[in-house]
C-alpha positions in Angstrom: 0.0 0.0 0.0 1.2 3.6 -0.6 2.9 5.3 2.3 1.6 8.7 3.3 4.1 11.2 4.4 2.8 14.8 4.5 -0.1 16.9 3.3 -0.3 18.0 -0.3 0.6 21.7 -0.8 -2.2 22.3 -3.3 -1.4 25.4 -5.4 1.7 26.2 -3.6 4.8 26.0 -5.9 7.5 24.1 -4.0 10.9 25.7 -3.6 13.9 23.8 -5.1 15.1 22.8 -1.7 11.6 21.5 -0.7 11.4 19.5 -3.9 14.7 17.8 -3.4 14.2 17.0 0.2 10.7 15.5 -0.4 11.9 13.3 -3.3 15.2 11.8 -2.1 16.9 10.4 0.9 19.6 12.8 2.1 22.3 10.3 1.2 20.9 9.5 -2.3 23.5 10.3 -5.0 21.9 12.1 -7.9 23.3 13.8 -11.1 22.8 17.5 -11.7 23.3 18.8 -15.2 23.7 22.4 -16.4 23.5 23.1 -20.1 24.1 26.5 -21.7 23.0 26.4 -25.4 24.5 29.8 -26.1 28.0 28.8 -25.2 27.6 25.0 -25.9 28.8 24.3 -22.3 27.5 21.4 -20.3 28.6 20.3 -16.9 27.4 17.2 -15.0 28.2 16.7 -11.4 27.1 13.9 -9.0 26.4 14.6 -5.4 24.1 13.7 -2.5 20.6 15.1 -2.3 21.6 16.8 1.0 24.4 18.6 -0.7 22.3 19.6 -3.7 19.7 21.2 -1.4 22.4 23.2 0.4 22.9 26.9 -0.1 26.3 26.5 -1.6 25.1 24.2 -4.4 22.0 26.2 -4.9 24.0 29.4 -5.3 26.1 27.7 -8.0 23.0 26.6 -9.9 21.5 30.1 -9.6 24.7 31.6 -11.0 24.8 29.1 -14.0 21.1 29.6 -14.6 21.5 33.4 -14.6 24.1 33.1 -17.3 21.7 31.2 -19.6 22.1 27.5 -18.5 19.2 25.1 -18.1 19.2 23.0 -14.9 18.3 19.3 -14.8 18.6 16.4 -12.3 18.4 12.6 -12.5 15.4 11.2 -10.6 16.8 7.9 -9.5 19.6 7.2 -7.0 23.1 6.4 -8.4 25.8 4.1 -6.9 28.4 5.5 -4.5 31.5 7.0 -6.0 30.3 6.8 -9.6 31.1 9.7 -12.0 28.7 8.4 -14.6 25.0 8.2 -15.2 24.4 4.9 -17.0 21.9 2.2 -16.3 24.6 0.2 -14.5 25.0 3.1 -12.1 21.4 3.2 -11.0 21.0 1.6 -7.5 17.5 2.5 -6.5 14.4 3.5 -8.5 12.8 6.5 -6.7 10.5 7.7 -9.5 8.6 7.0 -12.6 7.7 9.9 -14.9 6.2 11.1 -18.1 7.3 14.1 -20.2 4.1 15.5 -21.8 5.8 17.4 -24.6 2.8 17.4 -27.0 -0.9 18.1 -26.3 0.2 18.4 -22.7 -3.1 19.7 -21.4 -5.1 16.8 -22.8 -2.6 14.2 -21.7 -2.5 15.6 -18.2 -6.3 15.6 -18.0 -6.4 12.0 -19.1 -3.9 11.0 -16.4 -5.8 12.8 -13.7 -9.0 11.1 -14.8 -7.6 7.7 -15.2 -8.1 4.7 -12.9 -5.1 2.9 -14.4 -2.5 5.1 -12.6 -2.5 6.6 -9.1 -2.6 10.3 -8.6 0.8 11.8 -9.5 2.9 13.2 -6.7 4.0 16.2 -8.7 3.2 18.0 -11.9 6.0 20.2 -13.2 5.0 23.0 -15.5 8.1 23.4 -17.8 6.8 25.7 -20.5 3.3 26.8 -21.8 1.2 23.6 -22.3 4.1 21.2 -21.4 4.4 19.2 -18.3 6.6 16.6 -16.5 4.6 14.2 -14.3 6.3 12.5 -11.4 5.3 9.5 -9.3 7.3 8.5 -6.2 7.8 4.8 -6.1 9.6 2.0 -4.1 10.3 -1.6 -4.6 10.6 -1.4 -8.4 13.3 -2.8 -10.5 14.9 -0.9 -13.3 13.2 -3.1 -15.9 9.8 -2.7 -14.2 10.1 1.1 -14.1 11.2 1.5 -17.7 8.5 -1.0 -18.9 5.9 1.0 -16.9 6.9 4.3 -18.4 6.7 2.9 -21.9 3.2 1.6 -21.2 2.2 5.0 -19.9 3.5 6.7 -23.0 1.3 4.4 -25.1 -1.7 5.1 -22.9 -1.5 8.8 -22.3 1.1 10.2 -24.8 4.3 11.8 -23.9 7.9 11.5 -25.2 9.0 7.9 -25.7 12.6 9.1 -25.6 12.1 10.0 -21.9 11.4 6.5 -20.6 14.9 5.2 -19.4 15.8 5.2 -15.8 18.8 7.5 -16.3 16.8 10.3 -17.8 17.4 13.9 -16.5 14.4 16.1 -16.1 14.1 19.8 -15.2 14.7 20.9 -11.6 11.9 23.1 -10.3 12.6 26.6 -9.2 14.8 27.6 -12.2 13.7 29.5 -15.3 13.6 27.5 -18.5 16.1 29.2 -20.8 15.2 27.3 -23.9 13.0 30.0 -25.3 13.3 33.6 -26.1 11.4 34.5 -22.9 12.2 32.8 -19.6 9.6 30.4 -18.2 10.0 29.5 -14.5 9.7 25.8 -13.9 7.3 25.1 -11.1 6.3 21.9 -9.2 3.0 21.4 -7.5 2.3 18.5 -5.2 -0.9 16.5 -5.8 -0.3 13.5 -3.6 2.0 12.3 -0.7 2.0 8.6 -1.3 4.9 6.4 -2.3 3.6 3.9 -4.8 4.5 0.3 -5.7 4.2 -1.7 -8.9 0.7 -3.0 -7.9 -0.7 0.6 -7.8 -0.2 1.0 -11.6 -2.8 -0.9 -13.7 -1.9 0.7 -17.0 -1.4 -2.0 -19.7 -3.5 -4.5 -17.8 -7.0 -3.0 -17.8 -7.7 -2.2 -21.4 -10.7 -2.5 -23.7 -10.6 -5.3 -26.3 -10.4 -3.0 -29.3 -7.4 -1.2 -27.9 -5.7 -4.5 -27.1 -6.3 -5.7 -30.7 -5.0 -2.5 -32.1 -1.8 -2.6 -30.1 -1.3 -6.3 -30.9 -1.6 -5.6 -34.7 0.7 -2.6 -34.5 3.5 -4.1 -32.3 3.3 -7.9 -32.7 6.1 -8.1 -35.2 8.4 -6.1 -32.9 7.5 -7.4 -29.4 10.3 -10.0 -29.5 13.0 -7.4 -29.9 11.6 -4.4 -28.0 13.3 -5.4 -24.7 16.6 -5.6 -26.5 16.5 -2.3 -28.2 19.1 0.3 -27.2 18.2 3.9 -26.3 19.6 4.8 -29.7 17.2 2.4 -31.4 14.3 4.0 -29.6 15.6 7.5 -30.6 15.7 6.4 -34.3 12.1 5.1 -34.2 10.9 8.1 -32.2 12.4 10.5 -34.8 10.8 8.8 -37.7 7.4 8.6 -36.0 7.5 12.3 -35.2 8.6 13.3 -38.7 5.8 11.3 -40.2 3.5 13.2 -37.9 4.6 16.5 -39.4 7.0 17.8 -36.7 9.9 19.9 -37.9 13.5 18.9 -38.2 14.8 21.8 -36.0 12.3 21.1 -33.2 13.1 17.4 -33.1 16.9 18.1 -33.1 16.5 20.4 -30.1 14.4 18.0 -28.2 16.6 15.0 -28.8 19.7 17.1 -27.9 17.9 18.0 -24.6 17.3 14.4 -23.7 20.5 12.7 -24.8 23.0 14.3 -22.4 24.5 10.9 -21.9 26.1 11.2 -25.3 29.6 12.8 -25.5 28.4 15.1 -28.2 24.6 15.6 -27.9 24.3 18.1 -30.7 26.2 15.9 -33.2 24.1 12.9 -32.2 20.7 14.7 -32.4 21.5 16.3 -35.8 22.7 13.1 -37.3 19.8 11.0 -36.0 17.1 13.4 -37.0 18.4 14.3 -40.5 19.1 10.7 -41.4 15.6 9.8 -40.2 14.1 12.6 -42.3 16.0 11.4 -45.4 14.6 7.9 -44.9 11.0 9.0 -44.2 10.9 11.5 -47.0 12.3 9.2 -49.6 10.0 6.4 -48.5 7.0 8.6 -49.1 8.3 9.7 -52.5 9.5 13.3 -51.9 11.7 15.0 -54.4 15.4 14.2 -53.4 16.4 17.7 -54.1 13.8 19.1 -51.7 15.1 16.6 -49.1 18.6 17.9 -49.6 17.5 21.5 -49.1 15.6 20.5 -45.9 18.6 18.9 -44.1 21.5 20.9 -45.5 21.2 23.5 -42.7 21.8 20.8 -40.0 25.2 19.1 -40.6 26.2 17.1 -37.5 29.5 19.0 -37.2 28.9 22.7 -37.2 31.8 23.4 -39.5 30.9 20.6 -41.9 29.8 21.4 -45.5 26.0 21.1 -45.1 25.3 20.7 -48.8 27.8 17.8 -49.1 26.5 16.1 -46.0 22.9 16.4 -47.2 23.6 14.9 -50.6 25.7 12.1 -49.2 22.9 11.2 -46.7 20.2 11.3 -49.4 22.4 9.1 -51.7 22.9 6.6 -48.9 19.2 6.1 -48.2 18.4 6.1 -51.9 20.7 3.2 -52.3 19.2 1.4 -49.3 15.7 1.9 -50.7 16.8 0.5 -54.0 17.9 -2.7 -52.4 14.7 -3.2 -50.5 12.2 -2.2 -53.1 11.3 -5.5 -54.8 8.6 -3.9 -56.9 10.8 -1.8 -59.1 10.6 -2.9 -62.7 14.1 -1.9 -63.4 16.1 -2.3 -60.1 18.3 0.7 -59.4 17.4 2.7 -62.5 15.1 5.2 -60.7 17.6 5.7 -57.8 20.5 6.2 -60.2 18.6 8.7 -62.2 17.7 10.7 -59.1 21.2 10.5 -57.8 22.5 11.9 -61.1 20.0 14.7 -60.8 21.5 15.5 -57.4 25.0 15.7 -58.8 26.1 12.7 -56.8 28.3 11.3 -59.6 26.7 7.8 -59.6 27.6 5.9 -62.8 24.8 3.8 -64.3 
C-alpha cells in the first residue's frame, strides 16, 4: 500500500530545496546537469541530495542559470563513488515519470481522470502547455520502471525518448532558458503517497479493441523491444514524429535535450534526425532535391559542409531503398537517375 508522508501543498509551488528533500533520501546520490546552449557548455556533477539542497550548491546553480544555463537532475539514485549516469550506475528507482511534450493539457487531464494510474505526486510546468509528471515509487526494479513508463506513453502520450531510468528532467525553481522568454519551472504537489508496482494498472485493464490495435501494431516487434538500445528508440521516435509532421529543427533540439549521456549531444541529435528525415521523406516519394535542401542546414558537425552532408545522406538512403524495393521494374534505375540529378556522380 502507498505510504503517506505529509499533506499536499495544493497550489503552492515548491521551492527547489523543498522539492529535493521530499523526493530523495539525504544520502541519495543524484546527477545535476547544467547546459548552456548559447556557449555550448555542459557540466554534469554527481552529489548527494543533501548537498544539492544546500545553499552552496543552490548558489552555484542560480549563477549558472542566470548566465543562460538550463538545470536538470536525475530522478533515480546512483551508486556510490560513480562519476557516470548509466543504467549500470542506478542503484534505486525513486520515481517513474512522463514528459508531456505534445498536447500536454489533454494528456495531463487523461492521467488525472484515469483509474489505471494513481494520482501523480508532482506535476512540473516546464513551459506553456508542457508538463513533466512524477510519481514517487519504491520496490521497483529498473526493468519494471522502464516498462511501466513505456506503457504510460502508449496510454497517455508523452515523449517515448524519456522512458529510461537515467533520464534527466528539469529541476523546479529555475527558469527554462530554452525559449526567447524565460519560463519559470514550477512543481505542484498533488499526492503524498509512495507507490508500488501494484498501484499501476496501466497496460493491464484495457478494452478489447485497444488490445487488438496494439497487438496488430506491435506484434512483429515485441520479441525485440526489450533488446532495443536507447539509440534504437531514438531512431524510431524521430521517424514517427517526422511522419506526424514535426519539424527537423524542433526534433533536433528535443533530442539534444534528452541525450545528455552522449559525449556530443548536438552531433548525435542532428545526425539522428536528419538521417531519419531522409529515410522517411524518400520512402513517401518526396523529391530528393527538396530533401537535400531541408537537411543541409543541419550538418552534425557545425563546420561541416552542409550541402555535401545532405547529398551524401540522401544518396545513402536512396541506395538502401533501391535494395529493399522489390517492386521496381528496373532495379536501381530510378535511384541512379535521381542521384545523377542531385549531382552525386553515380555511374549507371
